[in-house]
C-alpha positions, 0 to 999 in steps of 0.5 A, spaced: 519 525 489 518 530 494 517 529 501 510 532 501 508 526 496 512 522 501 507 524 507 501 524 503 496 518 506 492 514 501 485 515 503 481 514 496 479 508 492 477 507 485 475 502 480 480 500 475 480 503 468 480 499 462 487 498 460 486 501 453 483 507 456 487 514 455 490 516 462 490 524 463 497 526 463 495 531 469 494 525 474 497 527 481 502 522 484 496 520 488 492 518 482 497 514 479 499 510 486 491 508 486 491 506 479 498 502 480 494 499 486 488 497 483 492 494 477 495 490 482 488 488 485 486 486 478 492 482 477 490 478 484 483 478 482 485 474 476 489 469 480 483 469 485 479 467 479 484 461 477 484 459 485 476 459 485 476 455 479 480 450 482 477 450 489 470 450 485 472 443 482 474 440 488 467 442 491 464 440 485 467 433 486 465 433 493 458 434 492 458 429 486 460 424 491 455 426 496 449 426 491 451 419 489 451 417 496 445 420 498 440 419 492 439 412 489 441 410 482 439 412 477 436 418 480 443 421 481 445 421 474 440 427 473 444 431 478 450 430 474 447 434 468 447 440 473 454 439 476 457 439 469 453 446 468 456 448 474 463 446 472 462 450 465 460 456 469 466 456 473 471 455 467 468 460 462 470 466 466 477 464 466 477 462 459 474 468 457 479 472 460 485 468 457 482 469 450 481 477 452 474 477 452 473 479 459 468 485 461 467 487 468 459 486 467 461 478 467 463 478 474 456 479 476 453 475 471 456 468 472 454 468 480 447 470 478 447 464 473 450 459 478 444 461 483 439 460 477 442 454 475 442 451 482 435 454 483 432 450 477 436 444 480 432 444 486 425 445 484 426 441 477 422 434 478 427 428 477 425 424 471 429 419 473 426 418 480 420 414 481 417 419 486 414 426 485 413 430 490 409 437 490 413 443 488 413 446 495 416 440 498 423 442 495 423 448 500 424 443 506 430 439 504 435 444 506 438 445 499 438 452 499 444 451 503 448 450 497 447 458 495 452 459 501 457 455 498 457 459 491 456 465 495 463 464 499 466 462 492 465 470 490 470 472 496 476 470 490 473 476 486 476 480 492 471 485 490 466 488 495 461 490 490 461 483 487 460 479 493 454 484 495 451 483 488 451 476 488 448 475 495 442 480 493 442 476 486 441 469 490 436 472 495 432 475 488 433 468 485 431 464 490 425 469 492 422 468 485 422 461 485 419 461 492 413 466 489 413 461 483 411 455 487 407 459 492 403 461 485 401 454 483 394 452 484 396 446 489 400 450 494 398 453 500 401 459 503 400 464 509 396 462 515 393 469 518 395 470 525 388 470 528 386 463 524 392 460 527 391 462 534 384 459 533 386 452 530 387 446 535 394 443 536 392 437 531 390 442 526 396 446 527 400 439 526 396 438 520 397 444 517 405 444 518 405 437 515 401 439 509 406 437 503 403 443 499 404 448 505 409 454 503 412 457 509 413 464 509 418 465 515 423 460 513 423 464 506 424 471 509 429 468 514 433 465 508 433 472 504 435 476 510 441 471 512 443 472 504 443 479 504 446 480 511 452 475 510 453 477 503 454 484 506 458 482 512 463 478 507 463 484 502 465 489 508 470 484 510 473 484 503 473 492 503 477 492 509 482 487 507 483 491 500 483 498 504 488 494 509 492 492 503 492 499 500 494 502 507 500 497 508 502 498 501 502 506 502 505 505 509 511 501 506 512 506 500 512 512 505 517 509 509 521 507 503 521 514 501 522 517 508 528 513 509 531 516 503 531 523 507 531 521 514 535 516 518 531 510 520 530 512 527 525 518 525 522 514 519 517 510 524 515 517 527 514 521 521 510 515 517 505 515 523 504 523 524 498 526 520 501 532 518 509 532 520 512 537 516 507 541 512 507 547 516 513 551 516 517 553 522 523 557 524 528 552 528 535 551 530 539 547 525 546 544 524 547 545 516 553 541 512 555 542 505 560 537 502 563 537 495 568 534 491 574 538 489 576 539 482 570 535 480 569 538 473 576 537 471 575 530 473 569 529 469 573 531 463 578 526 464 573 520 465 568 517 461 561 518 462 560 511 466 566 512 470 563 519 472 556 516 474 560 510 478 564 516 482 558 520 484 554 513 486 560 511 490 560 518 493 553 518 494 553 512 497 558 514 502 554 520 504 548 516 506 552 511 510 555 517 514 549 521 514 544 516 517 549 513 522 548 520 525 541 522 525 542 527 519 537 529 514 539 528 507 536 534 504 538 534 497 544 532 492 547 538 488 551 535 482 557 532 486 555 536 492 550 534 498 546 538 503 545 535 510 541 538 516 541 536 523 535 537 527 530 537 522 524 535 522 525 535 529 530 538 533 535 534 537 539 534 543 546 533 540 545 536 533 551 540 532 555 534 535 552 529 530 554 534 524 561 534 526 561 527 527 558 526 521 563 530 517 569 526 520 566 520 518 564 522 511 572 524 510 574 517 513 569 514 508 572 518 502 579 516 505 577 509 505 574 509 498 581 512 495 585 506 498 580 502 493 581 507 487 588 508 488 589 500 488 585 500 481 590 505 479 584 511 479 585 518 481 583 519 488 577 524 490 578 530 495 572 533 498 571 539 502 566 540 508 563 546 511 559 546 517 555 551 521 549 552 526 543 557 527 536 559 525 533 556 519 526 556 516 524 549 515 518 547 510 515 545 503 518 550 497 516 549 490 510 550 486 503 546 485 506 540 481 513 540 485 514 540 492 520 539 496 522 539 504 528 544 505 531 549 510 533 556 508 536 562 511 543 565 513 545 559 516 544 555 510 548 560 506 554 561 511 555 553 511 555 553 503 560 559 503 564 555 508 564 549 504 567 553 498 572 556 503 575 550 504 579 550 497 582 557 498 584 555 505 586 548 503 583 544 508 578 538 508 573 541 513 571 548 516 567 548 522 564 555 525 565 557 532 557 557 533 557 550 531 563 548 535 560 552 541 553 549 541 557 542 540 560 543 547 554 545 550 550 539 548 556 535 552 555 529 548 562 530 545 569 527 548 575 532 548 578 527 543 572 529 538 575 536 538 582 535 539 583 535 532 580 541 530 585 548 530 582 555 530 584 558 523 584 566 522 577 569 522 575 569 515 570 574 511 564 570 508 560 573 502 553 576 505 555 577 512 558 583 516 564 582 520 569 576 520 567 569 522 571 565 527 572 558 524 576 552 526 579 547 521 581 539 521 588 538 522 592 535 516 
């Protein structure tokens, strides 16, 4: 994956496509990531449905106990029928999913059915009861509060749309029942404001206690509360989903950035809006390292041994590079290109490059001890170091981009790595890098004492000989 992909921030959202739907082969990495996240939300939605079923069962058990206490025998038996209906409506969506009969529209249907069943329970005459109240009295017992219990259960869907639509459905169902009660011949509706003002206190009290009176204010207030609360809940769910997606994307970015940059720079780059998209010219230390004689070794080793050799080498490269603040630009077969000073120039890039080269040689030497103990062939590497101006930025086509550096400095560092074979040394350092490392003042003299100047060398592509230094031994 390219660095540009690593730094792109996920902003959009989309509904999960059915599993059987065909996916275009030209999907962008961002689209594929969104699909994976939506698939994860769909899986979590199923788990939420399981949890909602359990929570609903517990809630219904509590409501059953309360109804049994609140209502005399045998009146509460009538309500047991509705509780059984709620239990079926709560269990049915899970059963349909488990049998592969799930459809997206079911997410909206079952909450609406629950609100309808609750409304029927509230406004139905209890055939087991002794007293029969006017229909308008059912609007005064506070049973509409149960609407919020079922509305709260929609949070387990993890879908803002389901929550909002359920709240609107509750308002519509309850409004339809209220209008039905209002349409009954015995029901008394709104009192005009001018009539109310002209009424005496006693007349107002009589009007207020009229069992057939349907109060419009509480009804409209309930509708507004259902819509507002469902919208608030839907916003909270949307924000939670967005936070989860952003956090997942941030962790993915950090994980991918950590493959290129040291930990000290990962946090900075992951917070930046557009940290490396623009090309720039800057001074950078470039390190090339390569396994000497790898082609011959690969012919003598089995494929599994070759892969294990490369993995061990790459692991040691990563350890040395990130320990010294370098950027792992790319692996080139058995070789590696590393930069110091990307994407931000530092105050000791040249010195860090030199210390990294020495650490890498020590890592390889440590690995050779283990290889020799196993009777395996030791590994030898060559390293070339140079410092100078480069052009840093994204290169590639429309479908594949890679952050890298290019320029004469890169070419010289590569030539120096190749030159280590002819000079039979493990490390070649250009005088340019050594001069910058000394000027940085971050290295002790002991860090430079094991370097010896070698005869100036002609490097392909450059006019004049280069002053070089090599590692003793």
